[in-house]
C-alpha positions in Angstrom: 39.3 -15.7 -8.3 39.7 -14.7 -4.7 37.5 -15.7 -1.8 36.1 -12.2 -1.4 35.2 -12.0 -5.1 33.5 -15.4 -4.9 31.6 -14.3 -1.9 30.3 -11.1 -3.5 29.3 -12.8 -6.7 27.5 -15.6 -4.9 25.6 -13.1 -2.7 24.6 -11.0 -5.7 23.5 -13.9 -7.8 21.4 -15.5 -5.1 19.9 -12.4 -3.6 19.0 -10.5 -6.9 18.2 -13.7 -8.9 15.8 -14.9 -6.2 14.2 -11.5 -5.6 13.2 -10.7 -9.2 11.1 -13.5 -10.7 10.2 -13.0 -14.3 6.8 -14.7 -14.3 5.0 -12.4 -11.8 3.4 -10.2 -14.4 1.4 -13.0 -16.0 0.1 -14.3 -12.7 -0.8 -10.9 -11.5 -2.7 -10.1 -14.7 -4.7 -13.3 -14.4 -5.6 -12.6 -10.8 -6.5 -9.0 -11.6 -8.8 -9.9 -14.5 -10.5 -12.6 -12.4 -11.2 -10.3 -9.5 -12.4 -7.5 -11.7 -14.8 -9.8 -13.6 -16.1 -11.3 -10.4 -16.5 -8.0 -8.6 -18.2 -6.4 -11.7 -20.7 -9.3 -12.1 -21.6 -9.2 -8.4 -21.9 -5.4 -8.4 -24.3 -5.4 -11.4 -26.4 -8.4 -10.4 -26.7 -8.5 -6.6 -29.0 -6.2 -4.7 -32.7 -5.3 -4.9 -33.9 -6.1 -7.4 -31.7 -9.1 -8.1 -30.7 -9.4 -11.7 -29.3 -12.8 -12.8 -26.2 -12.8 -14.8 -28.0 -14.2 -17.9 -30.4 -11.2 -17.8 -27.7 -8.5 -17.5 -27.3 -8.0 -21.3 -31.0 -7.6 -21.7 -31.2 -5.2 -18.8 -28.4 -3.1 -20.3 -30.2 -3.0 -23.7 -33.7 -2.2 -22.1 -32.3 0.7 -20.1 -35.5 2.8 -19.9 -38.2 0.2 -20.3 -37.9 -2.1 -17.3 -37.1 -1.7 -13.6 -34.1 -3.9 -13.8 -32.8 -1.9 -16.8 -33.2 1.4 -15.0 -31.5 0.1 -11.8 -28.6 -1.5 -13.6 -27.8 1.4 -16.1 -28.6 4.4 -14.0 -27.4 3.2 -10.5 -25.2 0.2 -10.6 -23.1 0.8 -13.7 -22.1 4.4 -12.8 -21.4 3.3 -9.3 -19.1 0.5 -10.6 -17.4 2.8 -13.0 -16.8 5.4 -10.3 -15.4 2.8 -8.0 -12.9 1.6 -10.7 -11.9 5.2 -11.6 -11.6 6.3 -8.0 -9.6 3.3 -7.0 -7.2 3.7 -10.0 -6.6 7.4 -9.1 -6.0 6.6 -5.4 -3.7 3.6 -6.2 -1.6 5.6 -8.6 -1.4 8.6 -6.2 -0.3 6.3 -3.4 2.5 4.9 -5.5 3.6 8.4 -6.5 3.8 9.5 -2.9 5.6 6.4 -1.7 8.2 6.5 -4.4 8.8 10.3 -4.2 9.3 10.1 -0.4 11.0 6.7 -0.5 8.8 5.5 2.3 6.2 2.7 2.1 4.0 4.4 4.7 3.6 7.6 2.7 -0.1 7.7 1.9 -2.6 10.6 1.3 -4.1 10.1 4.7 -0.7 10.8 6.4 0.3 13.8 4.4 -2.7 16.1 4.9 -3.8 15.8 1.3 -7.0 13.8 1.9 -7.9 15.7 5.1 -7.4 19.0 3.3 -9.6 18.0 0.4 -12.3 16.8 2.8 -12.1 20.1 4.7 -12.5 22.1 1.5 -15.7 20.3 0.6 -17.2 20.1 4.1 -16.7 23.7 5.1 -19.2 25.2 2.6 -21.8 22.6 3.6 -21.5 23.5 7.3 -21.4 27.2 6.7 -24.5 27.0 4.5 -22.7 28.4 1.5 -24.3 27.5 -1.8 -21.7 26.0 -4.1 -22.4 24.5 -7.6 -21.5 20.9 -8.0 -18.9 21.8 -10.7 -17.0 24.0 -8.2 -16.6 21.2 -5.6 -13.6 19.7 -7.2 -11.9 23.1 -7.2 -12.6 23.4 -3.4 -11.2 19.9 -2.9 -8.1 20.7 -4.9 -7.6 23.9 -3.0 -7.9 22.1 0.4 -5.6 19.3 -0.8 -3.0 21.8 -2.0 -3.3 23.6 1.3 -2.6 20.4 3.3 0.3 19.4 1.0 1.8 22.9 1.0 1.6 23.1 4.8 3.3 19.7 5.1 6.2 20.6 2.8 6.7 24.1 4.3 6.7 22.7 7.8 9.1 20.0 6.8 11.6 22.5 5.4 10.4 22.5 1.8 10.7 18.8 1.5 14.4 18.4 2.0 14.1 15.2 4.0 11.5 12.5 3.0 11.2 11.3 6.6 10.6 14.8 7.8 7.9 15.2 5.2 6.1 12.1 6.4 6.3 12.9 10.1 5.2 16.5 9.5 2.4 15.3 7.3 1.0 13.2 10.0 0.9 16.3 12.3 -0.7 18.4 9.6 -3.3 15.7 8.9 -4.2 15.6 12.6 -4.6 19.4 12.7 -6.9 19.3 9.6 -9.0 16.5 11.1 -9.3 18.6 14.3 -10.7 21.4 12.1 -13.2 19.0 10.6 -14.3 18.0 14.1 -14.9 21.6 14.9 -17.1 21.9 11.8 -19.0 18.8 12.8 -19.7 20.4 16.2 -21.1 23.5 14.5 -23.3 21.5 12.0 -26.9 20.6 12.6 -28.2 17.0 12.8 -28.9 16.6 9.0 -25.6 18.1 7.9 -23.8 16.1 10.6 -25.1 12.8 9.1 -24.1 13.9 5.6 -20.6 15.0 6.7 -20.1 11.8 8.7 -21.0 9.6 5.7 -18.9 11.7 3.4 -15.8 11.7 5.6 -15.8 7.9 5.7 -15.9 7.7 1.9 -19.1 6.5 0.2 -20.2 5.6 -3.3 -23.9 5.7 -2.4 -26.4 7.5 -4.8 -23.7 8.4 -7.3 -24.8 8.9 -10.9 -23.3 9.5 -14.3 -22.9 13.2 -13.6 -20.4 12.3 -10.8 -18.5 10.1 -13.2 -18.3 12.6 -16.0 -17.1 15.3 -13.6 -13.8 13.3 -13.1 -12.7 13.1 -16.7 -11.4 16.7 -17.2 -9.1 16.2 -14.2 -7.9 12.8 -15.5 -7.0 14.4 -18.8 -4.6 16.6 -16.9 -3.3 14.1 -14.4 -2.7 11.1 -16.7 -0.1 12.7 -19.1 1.6 14.3 -16.1 1.7 10.9 -14.4 3.3 9.3 -17.4 6.0 11.9 -17.5 6.6 11.8 -13.8 7.0 8.0 -13.5 10.7 7.8 -14.8 11.7 10.5 -12.4 10.3 8.6 -9.5 12.7 5.7 -10.2 15.6 8.2 -10.0 14.3 9.6 -6.7 14.5 6.2 -5.1 18.3 6.4 -5.4 18.4 9.2 -2.9 18.6 13.0 -3.3 22.4 13.1 -3.8 22.4 10.5 -6.5 19.3 12.1 -8.1 21.1 15.5 -8.2 24.2 13.8 -9.7 22.0 12.4 -12.5 20.5 15.8 -13.2 17.2 15.6 -11.3 16.5 18.3 -8.8 15.0 16.3 -5.9 13.1 19.1 -4.2 11.4 20.2 -7.4 10.6 16.6 -8.4 9.1 16.0 -5.0 6.9 19.1 -5.4 5.8 18.0 -8.8 5.0 14.5 -7.5 2.9 16.0 -4.7 1.1 18.2 -7.2 0.2 15.2 -9.4 -1.0 13.3 -6.4 -3.2 16.2 -5.4 -4.8 16.3 -8.9 -5.5 12.6 -8.7 -6.8 12.6 -5.1 -8.8 15.8 -4.8 -11.5 15.2 -7.5 -12.1 11.7 -6.2 -12.4 13.1 -2.6 -14.8 15.7 -3.8 -17.1 13.1 -5.3 -16.7 10.1 -3.0 -15.0 11.5 0.1 -11.6 10.2 1.4 -11.8 6.5 0.7 -9.1 5.5 3.2 -6.0 3.4 2.7 -6.4 2.5 -0.9 -3.2 4.4 -1.7 -1.5 2.3 1.0 -2.6 -1.2 -0.1 -2.6 -1.0 -3.9 1.1 -0.1 -4.3 2.2 -2.8 -1.9 0.1 -5.4 -3.8 1.8 -4.2 -7.1 5.3 -4.5 -5.6 4.6 -7.8 -3.9 3.3 -9.5 -7.0 5.9 -7.9 -9.3 9.0 -7.4 -7.2 11.3 -7.1 -10.2 9.8 -3.9 -11.5 10.4 -0.2 -10.9 8.1 2.9 -10.6 7.3 2.8 -14.3 6.3 -0.9 -14.2 4.5 -0.6 -10.8 2.3 2.4 -11.8 -0.3 0.6 -14.0 -0.4 -2.3 -11.6 -1.0 0.0 -8.6 -3.8 1.7 -10.5 -5.4 -1.6 -11.4 -5.1 -2.9 -7.8 -6.7 0.3 -6.5 -9.7 -0.3 -8.8 -10.0 -3.9 -7.6 -9.8 -2.8 -3.9 -12.5 -0.2 -4.2 -14.8 -2.3 -6.3 -14.5 -5.3 -4.0 -14.9 -3.1 -0.9 -18.1 -1.5 -2.3 -19.8 -4.9 -2.3 -20.1 -5.4 1.5 -20.7 -1.7 1.8 -23.8 -2.1 -0.3 -25.0 -5.5 0.7 -23.7 -6.5 4.2 -26.3 -4.6 6.2 -28.9 -4.2 3.4 -31.1 -2.3 3.1 -28.8 0.1 5.1 -25.6 1.0 3.2 -22.3 1.4 5.0 -19.5 3.7 3.7 -17.0 2.0 1.4 -14.1 3.8 3.1 -14.8 1.9 6.3 -14.4 -1.4 4.5 -11.2 -0.3 2.7 -9.7 0.7 6.0 -10.9 -2.3 7.9 -9.5 -4.8 5.3 -6.8 -2.7 3.7 -4.6 -1.8 6.8 -4.2 -5.4 8.1 -3.5 -6.7 4.5 -1.0 -3.9 3.9 0.8 -4.6 7.2 1.0 -8.3 6.4 2.5 -7.5 3.0 5.1 -5.2 4.6 6.0 -7.9 7.1 6.3 -10.7 4.5 8.3 -8.4 2.2 10.8 -7.6 4.9 11.2 -11.3 5.9 11.8 -12.8 2.5 14.9 -10.7 1.5 16.4 -11.5 4.9 16.0 -15.2 4.4 17.4 -14.9 0.9 20.4 -13.0 2.2 21.1 -15.7 4.8 20.8 -18.4 2.1 23.0 -16.4 -0.2 25.6 -15.9 2.6 25.7 -19.6 3.3 26.2 -20.4 -0.3 28.8 -17.7 -0.6 30.7 -19.1 2.4 30.7 -22.6 0.9 31.9 -21.2 -2.4 34.6 -19.1 -0.8 35.8 -22.0 1.3 36.2 -24.2 -1.7 37.9 -21.4 -3.6 40.5 -20.7 -0.9 41.3 -24.3 -0.1 41.6 -25.4 -3.7 39.7 -27.9 -5.8 41.8 -31.0 -5.4 40.4 -34.5 -4.9 40.8 -34.3 -1.1 38.6 -31.2 -0.8 34.9 -32.1 -1.1 32.3 -29.6 0.0 29.5 -31.2 2.0 27.3 -28.8 4.1 27.4 -25.0 4.5 30.7 -24.0 6.1 32.0 -27.6 6.4 34.5 -29.4 4.2 36.4 -32.6 4.3 
């Protein structure tokens, strides 16, 4: 074996072997279940009235006979379910966008999708147009599709993932400017409603809001399952994807369409809950670095549910009896956590590569000098 071959094999074994631990899935599952149970228990018991944990089963059974039963079953349970469903949709959509564009910063907030959905819902409210509640998801989907289409068209039909991301930031800024114009036109009452909606809030949500999401999920989930293997191919680059029979532009359009169907109904009900689609995929990758898009997708959805459910607790309780928007807490806590994950993820492979290179140089030196009794490797790059 030559010195070059020894170097390549040592680098590959050290870098890839250290990068892909096999026990991350079990640890991640335990952490997820623990956080979900803790967040659910706090969401159902804390507040006014306070319902102790041992009384929760009775409150759920006595739904219409006691005050605690009415509060838990008609207010807290649907709010918790909506937080879990909305977080799962946003987390999955964030992973789809990041994998399709091959950029860890590709999130709905930077592609005009969330801003377009919010504009589609807020415009009829300001213009005093009476819209049935069942039509609001359609307006949100239309606005999200408009924002996504403008991004792709301005970026040259999505030929370059980096161009799509940069153009999306500009389109999102333009749509947010249009929202500001609407807020100037709104009266005081509508302004308060729009302001709370634009920050993303789960306040006063009922079972009707939850049931309105299921038809869209029935469309999005099968498409998401079919799209996940294609995302793994897109990570190889457009040229390699074309060589494997995947048309990159069409696949990118399809990924954006699926993300729109996931994001728009949630935005219509809750508003744009910010940066969940940024944090959840990074948590999934960080705790399961040996996976791919197919393996990361359920983890990203689960982490999105945890993020929204946990963020809704301080939103409801921190300044009680005044509620703050959940989107403010997801942005306040999610952006620093996501940046920290990005920095740690970039540092660790570099350290591994340095360690792998040191081991490779030691192995290569021993291989080139021979393995006789007078050649004894001691430290990296040193023999005697």
